[in-house]
LOVEX-833566 format. One record per residue (C-alpha): residue number from 1; chain; y, z, x. Coordinates in steps of 0.25 Angstrom, whole numbers. Each point is the difference from the previous one (the first is absolute). Example, Ala and Ser with C-alpha at 12.3 -4.5 7.8 and 13.67 -1.06 7.14 Angstrom:
[1 "A" [-18 31 49]]
[2 "A" [14 -2 6]]
// end
This chain:
[1 "A" [0 0 0]]
[2 "A" [13 -4 6]]
[3 "A" [11 10 3]]
[4 "A" [9 -5 -10]]
[5 "A" [-10 1 -11]]
[6 "A" [0 12 -10]]
[7 "A" [-12 8 -5]]
[8 "A" [-2 -2 -16]]
[9 "A" [5 13 -7]]
[10 "A" [-11 8 -7]]
[11 "A" [3 3 -15]]
[12 "A" [3 14 -3]]
[13 "A" [-11 7 -9]]
[14 "A" [6 8 -11]]
[15 "A" [-1 15 2]]
[16 "A" [-11 6 -8]]
[17 "A" [3 14 -7]]
[18 "A" [-7 11 7]]
[19 "A" [-12 5 -7]]
[20 "A" [1 14 -4]]
[21 "A" [-9 10 8]]
[22 "A" [-9 9 -8]]
[23 "A" [4 12 7]]
[24 "A" [15 0 -5]]
[25 "A" [2 9 -11]]
[26 "A" [11 -3 -11]]
[27 "A" [13 8 2]]
[28 "A" [6 9 -10]]
[29 "A" [12 -7 -7]]
[30 "A" [14 5 5]]
[31 "A" [5 13 -7]]
[32 "A" [11 -7 -7]]
[33 "A" [-9 -10 -8]]
[34 "A" [-3 5 -14]]
[35 "A" [-14 -3 -5]]
[36 "A" [0 -2 -15]]
[37 "A" [-13 3 -7]]
[38 "A" [-5 -12 -9]]
[39 "A" [0 4 -14]]
[40 "A" [-10 -6 -10]]
[41 "A" [7 -11 -8]]
[42 "A" [4 4 -14]]
[43 "A" [-11 -9 -5]]
[44 "A" [-11 8 7]]
[45 "A" [-9 7 -10]]
[46 "A" [1 14 -2]]
[47 "A" [-13 8 3]]
[48 "A" [-6 5 -13]]
[49 "A" [-3 15 -1]]
[50 "A" [-14 4 2]]
[51 "A" [-7 -1 -13]]
[52 "A" [-7 13 2]]
[53 "A" [13 8 0]]
[54 "A" [3 8 -13]]
[55 "A" [13 -3 -7]]
[56 "A" [9 12 -2]]
[57 "A" [-2 9 -13]]
[58 "A" [12 -2 -8]]
[59 "A" [-1 15 -5]]
[60 "A" [3 4 15]]
[61 "A" [14 -5 -1]]
[62 "A" [3 7 -13]]
[63 "A" [10 12 3]]
[64 "A" [-4 14 -4]]
[65 "A" [12 8 -4]]
[66 "A" [2 14 2]]
[67 "A" [4 8 -13]]
[68 "A" [14 7 1]]
[69 "A" [-3 11 -10]]
[70 "A" [-16 1 0]]
[71 "A" [0 13 -7]]
[72 "A" [9 -3 -11]]
[73 "A" [-5 1 -14]]
[74 "A" [8 -11 -7]]
[75 "A" [-7 -13 2]]
[76 "A" [12 -8 4]]
[77 "A" [3 10 12]]
[78 "A" [-14 0 4]]
[79 "A" [-1 -15 3]]
[80 "A" [14 -1 7]]
[81 "A" [-2 -5 14]]
[82 "A" [7 5 13]]
[83 "A" [12 -9 3]]
[84 "A" [12 0 8]]
[85 "A" [12 8 -6]]
[86 "A" [12 -7 -5]]
[87 "A" [9 11 -5]]
[88 "A" [-4 15 4]]
[89 "A" [5 13 -6]]
[90 "A" [11 -5 -10]]
[91 "A" [7 11 -7]]
[92 "A" [8 0 -13]]
[93 "A" [12 5 7]]
[94 "A" [0 -12 9]]
[95 "A" [-5 -11 -9]]
[96 "A" [0 -2 -15]]
[97 "A" [-14 -4 -4]]
[98 "A" [5 -10 -10]]
[99 "A" [8 -7 10]]
[100 "A" [-12 0 10]]
[101 "A" [-9 -6 -10]]
[102 "A" [11 -11 -2]]
[103 "A" [0 -2 15]]
[104 "A" [-15 -2 0]]
[105 "A" [2 -10 -12]]
[106 "A" [10 -8 7]]
[107 "A" [-9 -1 13]]
[108 "A" [-12 -4 -9]]
[109 "A" [-8 11 7]]
[110 "A" [-15 3 0]]
[111 "A" [-5 14 3]]
[112 "A" [-1 14 -6]]
[113 "A" [8 13 -1]]
[114 "A" [-4 14 2]]
[115 "A" [7 13 -4]]
[116 "A" [-6 14 1]]
[117 "A" [5 14 -2]]
[118 "A" [-9 12 1]]
[119 "A" [-14 -4 -7]]
[120 "A" [7 -11 -8]]
[121 "A" [0 -15 4]]
[122 "A" [3 -13 -6]]
[123 "A" [-3 -14 5]]
[124 "A" [6 -13 -5]]
[125 "A" [-4 -14 4]]
[126 "A" [11 -11 2]]
[127 "A" [-3 -15 -2]]
[128 "A" [11 -10 2]]
[129 "A" [10 12 0]]
[130 "A" [-5 4 -14]]
[131 "A" [-7 13 -3]]
[132 "A" [-13 -4 -6]]
[133 "A" [-10 12 2]]
[134 "A" [2 15 1]]
[135 "A" [-9 12 1]]
[136 "A" [2 15 1]]
[137 "A" [-10 12 -1]]
[138 "A" [2 0 -15]]
[139 "A" [4 -14 -5]]
[140 "A" [1 -15 3]]
[141 "A" [9 -11 -3]]
[142 "A" [14 2 -5]]
[143 "A" [-2 16 -1]]
[144 "A" [-4 0 14]]
[145 "A" [12 -8 4]]
[146 "A" [8 10 -7]]
[147 "A" [-6 11 8]]
[148 "A" [3 -7 13]]
[149 "A" [15 0 -4]]
[150 "A" [-1 14 -5]]
[151 "A" [-6 5 14]]
[152 "A" [10 -8 7]]
[153 "A" [12 6 -7]]
[154 "A" [-7 14 2]]
[155 "A" [1 -2 15]]
[156 "A" [-13 -7 4]]
[157 "A" [1 -10 12]]
[158 "A" [-3 -14 -4]]
[159 "A" [-7 -10 10]]
[160 "A" [-3 -15 -2]]
[161 "A" [-11 -7 6]]
[162 "A" [-1 -16 1]]
[163 "A" [-12 -7 -5]]
[164 "A" [-4 -15 1]]
[165 "A" [2 -7 -13]]
[166 "A" [-15 -2 -2]]
[167 "A" [-3 15 1]]
[168 "A" [11 3 -9]]
[169 "A" [-5 -9 -10]]
[170 "A" [-14 5 1]]
[171 "A" [4 14 -2]]
[172 "A" [9 -3 -12]]
[173 "A" [-12 1 -9]]
[174 "A" [-4 14 5]]
[175 "A" [3 10 -12]]
[176 "A" [-7 12 -7]]
[177 "A" [-13 -8 -4]]
[178 "A" [-10 -8 8]]
[179 "A" [-7 -11 -7]]
[180 "A" [-14 -6 1]]
[181 "A" [0 -9 12]]
[182 "A" [-2 -15 -2]]
[183 "A" [2 -9 12]]
[184 "A" [5 -14 -4]]
[185 "A" [5 -11 9]]
[186 "A" [15 4 -3]]
[187 "A" [-1 15 0]]
[188 "A" [12 7 6]]
[189 "A" [-1 16 0]]
[190 "A" [-7 12 6]]
[191 "A" [-15 2 -1]]
[192 "A" [-2 15 2]]
[193 "A" [-14 6 4]]
[194 "A" [-6 13 4]]
[195 "A" [-2 -7 14]]
[196 "A" [14 -5 1]]
[197 "A" [10 -10 -6]]
[198 "A" [2 -15 1]]
[199 "A" [13 -8 -1]]
[200 "A" [-2 -13 -7]]
[201 "A" [10 -12 -1]]
[202 "A" [-4 -12 -8]]
[203 "A" [-15 4 2]]
[204 "A" [1 2 15]]
[205 "A" [-1 13 7]]
[206 "A" [13 2 8]]
[207 "A" [-2 15 4]]
[208 "A" [-9 12 -1]]
[209 "A" [3 15 -1]]
[210 "A" [-9 12 2]]
[211 "A" [7 7 -12]]
[212 "A" [-10 2 -11]]
[213 "A" [-2 3 -15]]
[214 "A" [-12 8 -5]]
[215 "A" [-4 -12 -8]]
[216 "A" [1 -15 0]]
[217 "A" [12 -6 -6]]
[218 "A" [11 -11 1]]
[219 "A" [15 -1 -2]]
[220 "A" [3 -14 -3]]
[221 "A" [15 -4 4]]
[222 "A" [8 -7 -10]]
[223 "A" [4 -14 2]]
[224 "A" [15 4 0]]
[225 "A" [2 15 2]]
[226 "A" [9 6 -11]]
[227 "A" [12 8 3]]
[228 "A" [0 15 -3]]
[229 "A" [11 6 -8]]
[230 "A" [5 14 1]]
[231 "A" [-4 9 -12]]
[232 "A" [10 3 -11]]
[233 "A" [2 14 6]]
[234 "A" [6 -6 13]]
[235 "A" [6 -13 -6]]
[236 "A" [3 2 -14]]
[237 "A" [10 -11 -1]]
[238 "A" [-11 -10 4]]
[239 "A" [-8 4 -13]]
[240 "A" [11 0 -10]]
[241 "A" [4 -11 -10]]
[242 "A" [13 -7 0]]
[243 "A" [7 -7 -11]]
[244 "A" [10 -12 2]]
[245 "A" [14 1 -4]]
[246 "A" [8 -11 -6]]
[247 "A" [5 -3 13]]
[248 "A" [-14 0 6]]
[249 "A" [-5 -10 -11]]
[250 "A" [12 -9 4]]
[251 "A" [-5 1 14]]
[252 "A" [-13 -7 -4]]
[253 "A" [7 -11 -8]]
[254 "A" [3 -11 10]]
[255 "A" [12 -6 -8]]
[256 "A" [8 13 2]]
[257 "A" [10 3 11]]
[258 "A" [-7 14 1]]
[259 "A" [-13 -7 4]]
[260 "A" [7 -8 11]]
[261 "A" [7 12 6]]
[262 "A" [-13 8 -1]]
[263 "A" [-8 -10 7]]
[264 "A" [10 -1 11]]
[265 "A" [0 15 2]]
[266 "A" [-15 3 -2]]
[267 "A" [-7 -13 3]]
[268 "A" [-14 -5 -5]]
[269 "A" [-6 14 2]]
[270 "A" [10 7 -9]]
[271 "A" [-2 -10 -11]]
[272 "A" [-15 1 0]]
[273 "A" [1 15 0]]
[274 "A" [10 0 -11]]
[275 "A" [-9 -9 -8]]
[276 "A" [-12 9 2]]
[277 "A" [8 12 -5]]
[278 "A" [4 -8 -12]]
[279 "A" [-15 -2 -2]]
[280 "A" [-2 15 0]]
[281 "A" [-7 2 13]]
[282 "A" [3 12 8]]
[283 "A" [5 -2 15]]
[284 "A" [-13 5 5]]
[285 "A" [-8 -10 -9]]
[286 "A" [9 -11 5]]
[287 "A" [-2 4 14]]
[288 "A" [-15 -1 -1]]
[289 "A" [0 -13 -8]]
[290 "A" [9 -7 9]]
[291 "A" [-4 6 14]]
[292 "A" [15 5 2]]
[293 "A" [2 13 8]]
[294 "A" [5 11 -9]]
[295 "A" [11 4 9]]
[296 "A" [6 -14 -1]]
[297 "A" [1 2 -15]]
[298 "A" [7 14 0]]
[299 "A" [14 -5 5]]
[300 "A" [-1 -12 -10]]
[301 "A" [-3 10 -11]]
[302 "A" [12 9 4]]
[303 "A" [9 -12 0]]
[304 "A" [-4 -5 -14]]
[305 "A" [2 14 -5]]
[306 "A" [14 1 6]]
[307 "A" [4 -14 -4]]
[308 "A" [-4 3 -15]]
[309 "A" [-11 -11 1]]
[310 "A" [-11 10 -5]]
[311 "A" [-1 14 -5]]
[312 "A" [-12 10 1]]
[313 "A" [-8 1 -12]]
[314 "A" [0 15 -5]]
[315 "A" [-13 5 -4]]
[316 "A" [-2 5 -14]]
// end
């Protein structure tokens, strides 16, 4: 080969990547790298529970209530549950009971009232702010409501305990007499037995209580609990009869100017109440039929008397 000739260049072969050696261990990722776990896709099937597992007994979740007055003789008191206190130790010198009941009515409150003085005690159930059941050592209903008022005026401290609406409805049927128990699909009330009491709402057990009766009986709750009215001895005005004067009759005549001014002053409630008085209903009877609180009618009645709309009927 001559001196001026050149050797042919060899083509460079591509560099092959080095084969990993078997003894090299993978290194841990740097500390600043966050490893996010891979979650199953939403469409992944959820594992079914073991077919051998027993389902929970629904009776296990039914609450057992503790009786507030377990040794009381009145039935209503015996089945009142321990609950949080809303008002404690009210006294007549501090709060007028009628004003307090009006306050509960405005709140639409559910619960029960208790007043005791010596060996005397009275219990009143309140539903939607209305007194619907009452019991004392010697009476039930309206007479027991009157006894609570009497004890309060004599210095007995009064306390109020809030209740769930369902329990208040169930207890509204507890009176002086237990009936034969007949469980229907819509039964609401209390089933009392020598072994304990069961609270039902629309055929379903909602609570139990260890309070007992010596025999089996039921206290069905009314569909719509009725308002208790104070007895005549404590609210004689509510049980009296009232006659309309000529002005009162004009107030019911829509074409008169008296009617227009009366309606403006007293509204629909005043007109309805006046019409009931003209039909010879007592205020107490009207309150029960129309589900109006009696303490809302007393100021209306006084205004009617002062305005010459009505006059009290004299007995005899």
